[in-house]
Every structure is written in structure tokens, then in C-alpha cells.
C-alpha positions as CSV (number, residue, x, y, z in Angstrom):
1,M,0.0,0.0,0.0
2,T,3.0,2.3,-0.2
3,S,1.8,4.1,-3.4
4,L,-1.7,4.5,-2.0
5,E,-0.3,6.1,1.1
6,Q,1.9,8.4,-1.0
7,T,-1.2,9.5,-3.0
8,R,-3.1,10.2,0.2
9,R,-0.4,12.4,1.6
10,E,0.0,14.3,-1.7
11,H,-3.7,14.8,-2.3
12,R,-5.4,14.8,1.1
13,G,-8.6,16.6,0.8
14,A,-8.6,17.0,-3.0
15,R,-12.2,16.9,-4.2
16,R,-13.7,17.4,-7.7
17,R,-16.3,20.1,-8.0
18,A,-19.8,18.9,-7.3
19,I,-22.1,21.9,-7.8
20,L,-23.5,21.8,-11.3
21,D,-24.3,25.4,-11.5
22,P,-21.5,27.3,-9.7
23,H,-22.4,30.6,-11.3
24,T,-25.9,30.8,-9.9
25,A,-24.8,29.2,-6.7
26,A,-22.4,32.1,-6.1
27,E,-25.3,34.5,-6.4
28,R,-27.8,32.5,-4.2
29,F,-25.9,31.3,-1.2
30,R,-22.5,31.4,0.6
31,L,-20.7,28.2,1.1
32,T,-17.7,27.8,3.5
33,T,-15.8,24.9,4.8
34,E,-13.8,24.1,8.0
35,P,-11.4,21.2,8.8
36,P,-12.5,18.7,11.4
37,P,-11.3,18.7,15.0
38,E,-8.2,16.4,15.2
39,D,-9.9,13.8,17.4
40,L,-12.7,13.4,14.9
41,A,-10.5,13.4,11.7
42,R,-10.6,9.5,11.7
43,F,-14.3,9.9,10.8
44,L,-14.7,13.4,9.2
45,D,-13.4,14.9,6.0
46,G,-14.6,18.3,7.2
47,Y,-17.6,20.7,7.9
48,W,-19.5,22.7,5.4
49,I,-21.7,25.8,6.2
50,L,-24.3,27.2,3.9
51,H,-26.0,30.6,4.4
52,W,-28.8,32.0,2.2
53,N,-31.2,34.9,2.1
54,L,-33.6,34.5,-0.9
55,A,-36.7,36.3,-2.2
56,E,-37.6,33.2,-4.3
57,P,-36.9,29.5,-3.8
58,H,-33.7,28.1,-5.4
59,H,-33.1,24.5,-6.5
60,Q,-29.4,23.6,-6.4
61,Q,-28.2,20.5,-8.1
62,V,-25.2,18.5,-6.9
63,L,-23.2,15.7,-8.5
64,T,-22.4,14.1,-5.2
65,H,-19.2,12.5,-3.9
66,P,-19.1,9.1,-2.2
67,M,-19.6,10.5,1.3
68,V,-22.3,10.3,4.0
69,H,-23.4,13.7,5.4
70,L,-25.0,14.7,8.7
71,T,-26.9,17.9,8.4
72,F,-28.5,20.4,10.7
73,V,-30.8,22.9,8.9
74,T,-32.7,26.0,9.9
75,G,-36.3,24.8,10.5
76,G,-35.5,21.7,12.4
77,E,-34.2,19.3,9.9
78,A,-31.4,17.0,11.4
79,Q,-30.7,14.1,9.0
80,I,-28.1,11.6,7.8
81,T,-27.9,11.3,4.0
82,G,-26.3,8.3,2.5
83,I,-24.5,8.4,-0.8
84,V,-26.8,9.6,-3.5
85,S,-26.4,7.6,-6.6
86,N,-28.0,10.1,-8.9
87,T,-28.0,13.8,-9.0
88,F,-28.9,15.4,-5.6
89,T,-31.3,18.4,-5.8
90,R,-31.9,20.6,-2.8
91,E,-34.5,23.5,-2.5
92,I,-33.7,26.3,-0.3
93,S,-35.9,29.3,0.4
94,G,-36.2,32.3,2.7
95,T,-33.4,32.9,5.1
96,G,-31.5,30.0,6.6
97,R,-28.4,28.0,7.4
98,A,-27.2,24.5,6.9
99,L,-24.4,23.0,8.8
100,G,-23.1,19.8,7.5
101,L,-20.6,17.2,8.7
102,R,-19.0,15.4,5.7
103,F,-17.7,11.9,6.5
104,R,-14.7,10.4,5.0
105,P,-15.3,7.5,2.6
106,G,-15.7,4.7,5.2
107,G,-15.8,7.1,8.1
108,F,-19.5,6.5,9.0
109,R,-19.2,2.8,9.2
110,P,-18.3,2.7,13.0
111,F,-21.7,4.5,13.7
112,L,-23.6,1.7,12.1
113,N,-24.4,-1.9,12.8
114,S,-24.6,-2.6,9.1
115,P,-22.7,-1.9,5.9
116,V,-22.6,1.8,4.7
117,S,-24.3,0.5,1.6
118,T,-27.6,0.1,3.6
119,L,-27.7,4.0,3.7
120,T,-27.3,4.5,0.0
121,D,-30.0,6.7,-1.5
122,Q,-31.5,6.9,2.0
123,V,-32.2,9.9,4.4
124,I,-32.9,9.1,8.0
125,D,-33.6,11.4,11.0
126,V,-30.9,11.5,13.6
127,E,-33.2,10.3,16.2
128,D,-33.9,7.1,14.3
129,L,-30.2,6.2,14.4
130,F,-29.0,7.8,17.6
131,G,-32.2,8.0,19.7
132,E,-34.3,10.9,21.1
133,T,-31.4,12.5,23.0
134,A,-29.9,13.2,19.5
135,R,-33.0,15.2,18.5
136,T,-32.7,17.5,21.6
137,A,-29.0,18.1,20.9
138,A,-29.6,18.7,17.2
139,N,-32.2,21.4,18.1
140,T,-29.5,23.1,20.1
141,I,-27.1,23.1,17.1
142,I,-29.8,24.3,14.7
143,T,-30.8,27.2,16.9
144,E,-27.4,28.4,17.8
145,P,-26.7,31.6,15.8
146,D,-22.9,31.8,16.2
147,V,-21.3,29.4,13.7
148,P,-18.1,28.6,15.6
149,T,-20.2,27.7,18.6
150,A,-22.5,25.6,16.4
151,L,-19.5,23.8,15.1
152,E,-18.3,23.0,18.6
153,L,-21.8,21.8,19.5
154,A,-21.8,19.5,16.3
155,A,-18.4,18.1,17.3
156,T,-19.8,17.4,20.8
157,F,-22.8,15.7,19.2
158,L,-20.6,13.4,17.2
159,R,-18.3,12.5,20.1
160,A,-21.4,11.6,22.2
161,F,-22.4,9.0,19.7
162,A,-19.0,7.8,18.4
163,P,-18.0,4.3,19.3
164,D,-15.4,3.6,21.9
165,P,-12.2,3.0,20.0
166,A,-11.1,0.4,22.6
167,A,-14.3,-1.5,21.7
168,T,-13.8,-1.3,18.0
169,A,-11.8,-3.8,16.2
170,P,-8.5,-2.3,14.9
171,S,-9.3,-3.8,11.5
172,V,-12.3,-1.4,11.2
173,Y,-10.1,1.8,11.3
174,R,-7.5,0.1,9.1
175,D,-10.2,-0.6,6.5
176,I,-11.5,2.9,6.7
177,E,-8.0,4.2,5.9
178,V,-7.8,1.8,3.0
179,A,-11.3,2.9,1.7
180,T,-10.5,6.6,2.0
181,T,-7.1,6.3,0.4
182,L,-8.6,4.3,-2.6
183,V,-11.4,6.8,-3.2
184,D,-8.8,9.6,-3.0
185,T,-6.7,7.7,-5.5
186,V,-9.5,7.5,-7.9
187,T,-10.3,11.2,-7.5
188,T,-6.7,12.3,-8.1
189,D,-5.3,9.9,-10.6
190,P,-6.8,10.4,-14.1
191,S,-5.1,7.4,-15.4
192,L,-7.1,5.1,-13.1
193,L,-10.0,4.1,-15.3
194,R,-10.8,0.4,-14.4
195,V,-11.9,-1.5,-11.3
196,S,-9.1,-4.0,-12.1
197,Q,-6.5,-1.2,-12.0
198,L,-7.8,-0.1,-8.5
199,A,-7.9,-3.8,-7.3
200,A,-4.3,-4.3,-8.4
201,L,-3.2,-1.1,-6.8
202,A,-4.9,-2.3,-3.5
203,D,-3.4,-5.8,-3.8
204,M,-6.9,-7.3,-3.8
205,S,-9.1,-9.3,-6.0
206,T,-11.9,-7.4,-7.7
207,R,-14.4,-9.3,-5.4
208,Q,-12.6,-8.2,-2.3
209,L,-12.5,-4.7,-3.5
210,Q,-16.2,-4.7,-4.2
211,R,-16.9,-6.1,-0.7
212,L,-14.7,-3.4,0.9
213,F,-16.5,-0.7,-0.9
214,A,-20.0,-2.0,-0.1
215,E,-19.1,-2.3,3.6
216,Y,-17.2,1.0,4.1
217,V,-17.8,3.4,1.2
218,G,-21.5,2.5,0.5
219,I,-21.3,2.0,-3.2
220,G,-19.2,0.1,-5.7
221,P,-15.8,1.1,-7.1
222,K,-17.1,1.2,-10.6
223,W,-19.6,3.9,-9.6
224,V,-16.9,5.9,-7.9
225,I,-14.7,5.8,-10.9
226,R,-17.5,6.7,-13.2
227,R,-18.7,9.5,-11.0
228,T,-15.3,11.0,-10.7
229,R,-14.9,11.1,-14.5
230,I,-18.4,12.6,-15.0
231,Q,-17.5,15.3,-12.4
232,E,-14.2,15.9,-14.4
233,A,-16.2,16.2,-17.7
234,A,-18.7,18.5,-16.2
235,S,-16.0,20.7,-14.7
236,R,-14.3,21.1,-18.0
237,A,-17.5,21.5,-20.0
238,A,-18.6,24.4,-17.7
239,T,-15.5,26.4,-18.3
240,T,-13.9,25.8,-21.8
241,P,-15.1,24.3,-25.2
242,Q,-14.4,20.6,-25.5
243,D,-13.7,18.0,-28.3
244,W,-16.2,15.5,-26.9
245,S,-14.7,12.5,-28.7
246,A,-11.1,13.4,-27.4
247,L,-12.6,13.9,-23.8
248,A,-14.4,10.6,-24.0
249,T,-11.2,8.8,-24.9
250,E,-9.2,10.6,-22.2
251,L,-11.7,9.6,-19.6
252,G,-11.5,5.9,-20.6
253,Y,-14.5,5.5,-22.7
254,S,-14.5,3.1,-25.8
255,D,-16.5,5.6,-27.7
256,Q,-18.3,9.0,-27.5
257,A,-21.7,7.5,-27.5
258,H,-21.0,5.6,-24.2
259,F,-19.6,8.7,-22.6
260,T,-22.7,10.6,-23.7
261,R,-25.0,8.0,-22.2
262,D,-23.2,8.0,-18.9
263,F,-23.1,11.8,-18.7
264,T,-26.7,12.2,-19.6
265,G,-27.8,9.6,-17.1
266,A,-25.8,11.3,-14.4
267,V,-26.5,14.9,-15.1
268,G,-29.8,14.8,-17.0
269,V,-28.8,16.5,-20.2
270,S,-26.1,15.6,-22.8
271,P,-22.6,17.0,-22.4
272,A,-23.2,19.6,-25.2
273,Q,-26.5,20.8,-23.6
274,Y,-24.8,21.1,-20.2
275,A,-21.9,23.1,-21.6
276,S,-24.3,25.6,-23.2
277,W,-26.3,25.8,-20.1
278,A,-23.4,26.1,-17.6
279,R,-21.6,28.7,-19.9
280,R,-24.9,30.5,-20.6
281,E,-24.2,30.4,-24.4
282,E,-27.8,29.7,-25.1
283,P,-31.1,29.2,-23.2
284,V,-31.1,25.5,-22.2
285,S,-33.4,23.8,-19.6
286,S,-31.5,23.1,-16.4
287,P,-30.5,19.5,-15.7
288,R,-33.3,17.4,-14.4
């Protein structure tokens, strides 16, 4: 795993852009991020904080990363969102704030009695997983107006429900490190285009790799590779004109038609339509 560890050190925290309409997003809300406390870094990738003040509702679309999120939102929402296999759409309106805890790939597994894949495409209230005391604590976080204080309360919340490290098998945290590093490797190495390549890098069989991802990441390695490539394609399409055939080849597709099908399935419109919409070259209906 030496090469994986090196990739992790060099690219810690690297993430592809997920917001599909960053131009409108910048006008409609303010998004900031914060690193996790040191003692929670084995679980968390970081915090994100969203503020908005809108005259009209706004629907924001996100091409999500393979991460579980715990969110506390103005109005009382306190929920755990598993990996979203399709595009995630969120409506915000009025004035509000969302505070989110973004878990490392694999980082939510110690909080569950089941594989992380059981949360995929699921949203559950905090009290359904952690009990009624979690609901009371969540309300305190949501109603706290000071962001630094709210972040401290969120950290306290997570510590209260975190498993005792002494009671958790060391292999669990070792596997979390492996899962996180593998996802980071996919995200940062554009030459990694096949599940078999990732399995070889991890010194695992394809079946072992798939089991690891189902247990800890929550979705298969093929999805992670494909999602990362679609995020890369969307990022490029939103900023500069593209030769779609050349881009498809670069991203590991056998032909442009296959790339177009994958992109359209994930984003809701073809690459060319998305490029026109994202760069506002012509009026195109927004994705989905």
C-alpha cells in the first residue's frame, strides 16, 4: 500500500467540483468549509456551512461525492444522508443556514451496525439512528446563531455517539484508511479508469474490493470511478469548449456514445447541452 499512502499524503482533501451550476450558486448562497477537529479526523473529511437569504426558492443540483453527510438545517431538519447515486437536488428558500458534517469514505461505518451501503439513497432522521437525545442536541445546534459555537456543538454531538475506539476492532479503522485512500486515488489519478486497476493497486481481488466498498464506502468502485470522470467532464464543460470525442477517450470510454449516455444519465442532459447551459451560451433547460 505504499503508493496509496503516498497518494493520500500528496492529495489529502482533494475533491472534484460537485455543484452543477456554480455561477448561480455564487449568487444565491454562501458556502464555506472548515477542517474537522483532530480527534474526529478519523471519521470526518470536514464541515461545510451554507447561508442563504432568498426572495424566491432556489433549487441547487449537486453531483455528489461518495460520502455520507450529517446535516443540521434551519427549520429543524437533522438528518443523515447516505451516498446519492443520482444527482442530488436541494431546495432552499427564505433565510437560513445548513451546517453539514461530511464523513470520509468509510468514516461513517463505525456508527452503524450494518454496511454503509444500507444507507445508499436513504435519508434518515438523527433520532432514528441515535435516539431521542440526539433530537434534543440537534435542536441546540440548529438554533445556535454563532457558527463557531454551532460547530463546537456539532463536534460534541458526534463525540457523544462515536463508538469507543477500545471496543472497536483495529481492522475497522485500518479498512477505513484503505477505503478513504482508494477513493482519493480515484479522485486524483486520471489514469485510473478500471476497477481491475484499482484492485491491483490495493493488492486485492476485484471481489474483495467490491466487498470493501459496499461495507465501508457504501457504493461500488465502478460507480466511484464513473462519478469522478463525469465530475471531471462537467467541470471542463462548464469552463472551456471541448472536443467530446477526445474527452471521452481521455476519460477511458471506448466511444463518444458511451460517454454521452453516462453523462446524460448522471446529469440529466447531454454534455453539449450542459456546456451551453453552464456557460450560458444559449437558453437550455437546467439539468433534471
